[in-house]
C-alpha positions in Angstrom: -42.9 36.2 182.8 -44.5 35.9 179.4 -41.1 35.8 177.8 -40.1 32.9 180.2 -43.2 30.9 179.1 -42.4 31.4 175.4 -38.8 30.3 176.0 -40.1 27.2 177.9 -42.5 26.3 175.0 -39.7 26.8 172.5 -37.4 24.4 174.4 -40.3 21.9 174.7 -40.9 22.1 171.0 -37.3 21.4 170.2 -37.5 18.2 172.2 -40.5 16.8 170.3 -39.7 13.9 168.1 -41.2 14.0 164.6 -42.9 10.9 163.1 -40.7 8.9 160.8 -41.6 8.9 157.1 -42.7 5.3 156.4 -43.7 5.8 152.8 -40.3 4.8 151.3 -40.1 1.6 153.5 -43.7 0.7 152.5 -42.9 1.2 148.8 -39.8 -1.1 149.1 -41.9 -3.8 150.9 -44.6 -3.6 148.3 -42.1 -4.0 145.4 -40.5 -6.9 147.3 -43.8 -8.7 147.5 -44.4 -8.2 143.8 -40.9 -9.6 143.0 -41.5 -12.7 145.3 -44.9 -13.4 143.7 -43.4 -13.2 140.2 -40.5 -15.5 141.2 -42.9 -18.0 142.7 -44.6 -18.4 139.4 -41.5 -20.0 138.0 -40.7 -22.4 140.9 -41.5 -26.1 140.2 -44.3 -27.4 142.3 -44.7 -31.1 143.0 -48.1 -32.6 143.9 -48.6 -36.2 144.9 -52.2 -37.3 144.9 -53.3 -39.8 147.6 -56.7 -40.9 148.8 -58.1 -41.8 152.2 -58.5 -45.6 152.6 -61.9 -47.0 152.1 -63.5 -49.2 154.7 -65.3 -51.3 152.1 -65.0 -51.7 148.4 -67.4 -50.0 145.9 -69.4 -53.1 145.4 -69.9 -53.5 149.2 -71.0 -49.9 149.5 -73.6 -50.3 146.8 -75.0 -53.4 148.3 -74.1 -55.6 145.3 -71.9 -58.7 145.6 -68.7 -58.7 143.6 -69.3 -59.8 140.0 -66.7 -62.6 139.9 -67.2 -63.7 143.6 -63.5 -63.0 144.1 -62.7 -61.3 147.4 -61.2 -57.8 147.2 -57.4 -57.7 147.0 -57.0 -55.1 149.8 -53.3 -54.8 149.1 -51.2 -53.1 151.7 -47.5 -52.6 152.2 -46.2 -52.5 155.8 -42.9 -50.8 156.0 -41.0 -52.0 159.0 -37.4 -51.6 160.0 -36.6 -55.1 158.9 -38.1 -54.6 155.3 -41.5 -54.8 153.7 -44.5 -57.0 154.7 -47.5 -57.4 152.4 -51.2 -57.9 153.1 -53.4 -59.4 150.3 -56.9 -60.9 150.5 -56.8 -60.3 154.3 -53.7 -62.3 154.9 -50.5 -60.7 156.1 -47.3 -62.0 154.6 -44.4 -61.5 157.1 -42.0 -64.1 155.9 -41.3 -65.6 152.5 -42.1 -69.2 151.8 -39.4 -71.5 153.0 -37.8 -68.9 155.2 -39.5 -69.0 158.6 -36.7 -67.2 160.4 -36.9 -64.1 158.1 -38.0 -60.9 159.8 -39.8 -59.5 156.8 -41.4 -60.7 153.6 -38.9 -58.5 151.6 -36.0 -58.0 153.9 -33.6 -55.0 153.9 -30.3 -55.4 152.1 -28.2 -54.1 155.0 -27.3 -50.6 155.7 -24.7 -48.1 156.8 -24.7 -46.2 160.1 -27.7 -48.2 161.3 -29.9 -46.9 158.4 -31.6 -49.9 156.7 -31.3 -50.1 152.9 -34.6 -51.2 151.5 -34.9 -53.6 148.5 -37.2 -51.5 146.3 -36.4 -53.7 143.2 -37.7 -56.8 145.0 -40.8 -54.8 146.1 -41.4 -53.7 142.5 -41.0 -57.3 141.2 -43.5 -58.6 143.8 -46.0 -55.8 143.1 -45.7 -56.5 139.4 -46.6 -60.2 140.0 -49.6 -59.2 142.1 -50.8 -56.8 139.4 -50.5 -59.5 136.7 -52.6 -61.8 138.8 -55.2 -59.0 139.7 -55.3 -56.7 136.6 -58.4 -54.8 137.7 -57.1 -53.8 141.1 -55.8 -50.3 141.4 -55.7 -49.4 145.1 -52.8 -49.9 147.5 -52.4 -48.8 151.2 -49.0 -47.9 152.6 -48.4 -48.2 156.4 -45.0 -47.3 157.8 -43.2 -47.0 161.1 -42.7 -43.6 162.7 -39.1 -42.9 161.7 -39.6 -43.8 158.0 -38.4 -40.8 156.0 -40.4 -38.8 153.5 -38.1 -39.6 150.6 -38.6 -43.3 151.2 -42.4 -43.0 151.4 -42.2 -41.3 148.0 -40.0 -44.0 146.7 -42.5 -46.7 147.8 -45.3 -44.8 146.1 -43.2 -44.5 142.9 -42.4 -48.2 142.9 -46.0 -49.2 143.4 -47.5 -46.9 140.8 -45.6 -47.7 137.5 -44.5 -50.9 135.8 -42.9 -51.6 132.4 -45.5 -52.6 129.8 -45.2 -56.1 128.4 -44.5 -54.7 124.9 -41.7 -52.6 126.3 -43.0 -49.3 124.8 -43.2 -47.4 128.1 -44.6 -47.5 131.6 -48.2 -48.3 132.5 -50.0 -47.7 135.8 -49.8 -50.5 138.3 -51.5 -49.2 141.5 -52.3 -45.6 140.8 -54.6 -45.1 143.8 -52.3 -44.9 146.9 -53.7 -44.4 150.4 -52.0 -44.2 153.7 -53.0 -46.3 156.7 -52.5 -45.6 160.4 -49.8 -47.5 162.1 -48.4 -51.0 161.7 -50.4 -54.0 162.6 
């Protein structure tokens, strides 16, 4: 009877599953993490700085009136499917002067496959004119419709931030402080 018990324990011991050796797998994963971290150090990283829109200008927040009694520019670009509209000094410009039937202040140039082609050159020209009339202004707000792509938002930011200097020796900041607004008015 004792021999039968020993034989049963031996059969039971043969069916036990041993624990897998995880040490080699853990070593490989650890080395993989080190390789990925070292590769990430060489990847280019793009950072675009933006700011939250302010409800009032700095002079309004401090309680002092503006020094030149000129109202704040409050420049905003509204990106709509028909093109670009602008807001300056509280007035929204939706159509260019002399063109009451236009659907946008800076209309799209057309497009392929239903995708509008925006006139970034005309936007840059208009923003350059605004900057020349208001040289101290630096803030701009961008508001776009829901389906506006990320690449086009970046392009609007790039167009609004730099302009060619009058001496032609490089680019100078135009509206370096870009904020995003919520929705289209």
